[in-house]
C-alpha positions in Angstrom: 80.3 99.7 73.6 80.9 97.5 76.7 84.3 96.1 77.2 84.5 92.4 77.0 86.1 90.3 79.8 88.4 87.3 79.7 88.5 85.2 82.9 91.6 83.2 83.6 91.1 80.6 86.4 94.5 80.1 88.0 93.4 77.5 90.5 95.5 74.8 88.8 98.8 76.6 89.0 100.7 74.5 91.6 104.4 75.5 91.3 104.5 78.9 89.7 107.8 80.4 88.5 108.7 83.6 86.6 107.8 81.9 83.3 104.3 81.5 84.7 104.1 85.2 85.5 105.5 86.0 82.0 102.7 84.0 80.4 100.1 85.8 82.5 101.5 89.1 81.5 101.5 88.1 77.8 97.8 87.0 78.2 97.0 90.4 79.7 98.7 92.1 76.7 96.8 90.0 74.2 93.5 90.7 76.0 94.3 94.5 75.9 95.2 94.4 72.2 91.8 92.8 71.5 90.0 95.4 73.6 89.3 93.1 76.5 90.0 93.1 80.2 91.7 90.1 81.8 90.4 88.9 85.2 92.6 86.5 87.1 90.7 84.3 89.5 91.7 81.9 92.3 95.3 83.1 92.6 97.2 81.3 95.3 99.8 83.0 97.5 102.8 81.8 95.5 101.4 83.3 92.3 100.6 86.6 94.0 104.0 86.8 95.6 105.7 86.3 92.2 103.5 88.9 90.5 104.5 91.3 93.2 108.2 90.3 93.0 108.1 90.9 89.2 106.5 94.3 89.7 103.5 93.4 87.7 100.7 93.8 90.3 99.5 97.1 88.6 99.8 95.7 85.1 97.9 92.5 86.0 95.6 94.6 88.2 95.8 92.4 91.3 95.8 93.7 94.8 98.3 91.8 97.0 97.2 91.9 100.6 99.7 90.5 103.1 98.7 89.2 106.5 101.0 90.4 109.2 103.0 87.6 110.8 102.0 86.5 114.3 103.6 88.7 116.9 103.8 91.8 114.7 
């Protein structure tokens, strides 16, 4: 049986905070409980940074790639 996917378009998240990341983690948990896989799309840098800060990059299955700052 193929695993179903749930796509969450995060493009409209403007000023994320840790409550935002908590809700994304809860959405991931709900999707898993239903046998689905959550796919987060259009994440901006602020959302990615908070996911990494919260230690949830592996749970939410996002890869955070940082650009080196100029001069490094």
